[in-house]
N, C-alpha and C positions, 0 to 999 in steps of 0.2 A: 504494500500500500504506500502511496506517495502523495504528499500534500505540498503545495506551494503557498506560503503565506504572503499575501500582497497587501500593502498599506495604500489606501486610496485617499487622496486629498480632494475633498469636494470644494470647488471654487465658486459655486453658485451659477445659476442660469444654465444648468445641465452640464457644465464643464467639470472635468475631473482629471486628475493625474495620479497614476499609480506607480508603485515601486515594489519589486519583489525583494523581500527582506530575508526569507529563510525557506529552506526546503527540509521537510521531515519525511523520513522513510522508516516504515515499520513492517514487520512480517504480517502475513494475512491471518495467522492464528495466534493463540495465546499459549503456545507450548512453553514459552519462557516468560515467567511473570515479570522479569526485569525489563521486558519490551513493552510493558503496559504504559501508555501515555508518554508524556515528556519526561526526559531526565532533568536533573537539576542543572547540568551544564547547558542543555538546550534551552531551558527556561531562562537562565541568566543571559545567554547569547541573544535570545529573542527580545528580552527587556532592553538590553543595551542597544540593539539595532533599531527598535521602535523609537527609543528615546532620541537617538542620534538623528533619525529622519524627521521627527516632530520638531526638534530643536533647530535643525537646518531650515525647515520651512518657516518657523517663527523668525529666524534671523534674516531670511530673505524679505519677509514682510516688514521687519523693523528697519532694514537698511534703506528702504525707499523714502523714509521720513527725512526731512531736511530741517535742521535747526536754524534759528535766527542767531546772528552774532550778538553776544552779550555786550560787546564794546560799542558797536555802532548801530545794531539792529538790522544790519543788512542781511541779504540772503547768502547762504553758504553753498559751496559746491564740494564734490567729493575730492579729497586730496589723495588718499590711498586706502587700502584695506589692511586690517590687522586681525590676526587670529587670537581669540580669547578662549582659554580652557577653564571650564567650570566643572567642579565635582558635583554630581547629582546622586540621588538615591539609586538610579539605574545606570551608573557608569559615568565616566568622565567624558564630556562632550566638548566639541570645538565649534565655536561660533566665529564666522568670518564677518566682521562688522567694519563699516567705513569710518574713516576720520575725515573731518571737514575743514575747509579754509574759507574765510570770508572773502568775497570778491572785492569789497570796497577797501577794507583796512588790512587784509591778509592775516587776521587773527585766527588762531587754530581753535577748533571746537570739537568736542566729543559728540557721540551720538545722542539722540533725543531720549531723555529719561533713562539712560543706561547707568547703573550704579558703578561708581569707581571702586577699584580694588576689591571687586567681588570675586571670590574663588570657590564658593560652594553655595548651594541652595539652602534656605532656612529649614526645609523638611529634613535634609540630611543632617544638618547641625543638631536639630532637635532629637532625631533618633540616636545619634551618637551620644548625646548628653544623657538621654534616657537609659540606654544600655550601660553607660559608664557609671551611672548612679546605682545600678543593680549588681555590677561585677567589676573586676579590675579592668584597667584600660586595655591591657594586652588581650584579655579574653573578649572584651567588647569588640575590639578591632577584628579579632579572628572570627567572631560570629558574623559580623557584617560581611567579611570577605567570603565566608563559606556560603551564606544564604543569598546574597545579592551581588550583582555585577559591580561591586565597588572595590577599588584597590586600597581599602582602609587598613588591611593587615600589614602593609609594608612598614608603617611607623605608628606606634601606639601614642606618640605625642600629639597626633592630629585629633583623635577623640578627646584627649586630655585638654587641649587648648579650647576646643569647642565647649566642653563641659564647664570649664572655668568661666568662659565668656557668658554662657547661658546663666550660670549662677549669679554673676554680677548683674545681669539684666533682671533676674527675678528678685534680687535683693533691693533694687531700686523701684520695683513695680509697686503701685499703690495696693494697699490691702483691701480685699473684697470682704466686707463684713456680712455675716448672715442676717437674714430678715428678723429673726427672733433673738433678742439680747439675752445674754447669760447672766444670771444673778449670783451664781456660785461657781467658782473655778478652782480646780486643784492644780498646783504647780509642783512638779517633781524635778529636782536637780541632783545630779551626781557627777563624779569625775572618774576618769580612768587614764591609764598611761599606755601609749603606744611606744613600745620599746624598739629601738633600732637594732637591726641584726649586724650592723657594722661597728667596728671598734671606734672609740672616740667620737661617736655621733650622739647628739643629744636626744633624749627621750621627750616625746610630746605629751603634755597633759591636755586632755580633751574634756571639756565640760559638756555634758549631755543632759537632756531632760525632755519633758513634755508638759503640755497644758491640756486639761480635760474638763469638760462640762458635764452636768447631770444628764443632759439630753444626748450624750454620746459624741459631742464634738471633740476633736483631738488634733493637736498640732505638735510636732516634734522639732527640736532644735539642737544644735551642737556648735561648739566654737573651740578653737585651740587657745589655751591660756597664753597670755602675753603676746598675742597676735593683734592684728588690726581690727578684728571683729569685736564690737561692743556687746558683750553678753547680755547686759541689762536692756539695751535697746532692742536686741533680738527677742528677748522674752516679751517686751512691751509690744512688739509687732505681732507675736503669736497670740497674745491676749486679745488684741484687736481682731485677729483673724477668726477667733472662736466667738466673737460677739460680746466682749466685755462691756457691761453697763457701767454707768458712773458710780453706782453704789454697790457694785459686785463684791461679794465676799470672797476673798482670796485665802486659800489654805495651802501652806507650803509643806513639802515632804523632802527631807534630806537626811544626811548623817550628821555627825558631830563636828564636821569640818567648819572652822570659823569663816573661811573664805566663801563657802557655799551659803552659809547663813547670811553673810553680808550681801551676797548677790540677791537673795530673796528679799532682804530688807530694802535694798535699792529698787527692786522691782515693784514694791508696794505692799509686800506681805508684812503687815504690822504685828499680827499675832505670832507667838513663838511657833516655829515650824514643828511638825510631827516627825519624830525620829523613827526610822525603820532600820532595824538591825536583827538579822537572823529570825525574821518573822515576828519579832516583838515590837509593838508600837508604843513608844513612850513620848511624852511631851516634856521639853526642857526649856 
């Protein structure tokens, strides 16, 4: 059995243009279950070729737009063409886009509404950050390389940089408060050490915790001690995220560490925190 997959671009008014992108050959019977349907390699190749054809068509449509000169407002003509490589969820694609020059003042102009210094799509960045939050950077890069036509496994620093960038964006994003305000919130704070496996390397103290409401709302937080992150501001942000009301009752849970008790006090927990140790709850 033989199939030829053809991608057709519908241009309107009955016009269309097609491109053969892949040929699939399979036996007529199912004597070998491994011949059932597409293989992973074929699926990845199909995604990559469809992506490249769609992107190429978009680039051709974008290239016909002519910007106005930002210096004198005059019309621009094509100076030359330059290739741009963009990493996408379905492979790295190459866009051939024009550069422009003003006829009147000879000023150079880039394309219309084309983002400068763009190397990857937001969808790929978000998926890399999501997987990197669930596993190590190396494993996340390997999973992407195995399942999708992305060359992410070559360097684990790529998902790391995207994850840190997404984290900075989330840190600055406005808090979305729930519709129903919380009148009672529990705040738990603890600390742990991440010990270095190398000699003469410092160990990191990480302060972790969560805030919970009676209705089931929950937010977790973590920050490295003596770093740039303000742990009190971070807790304050999580309290707003679970719907803290102006008169909300805050209850703290921690151990006997004075540093953690001072963090809770700075976060607004005025009552003595509840101490949890080996399953025994005591108030001090």
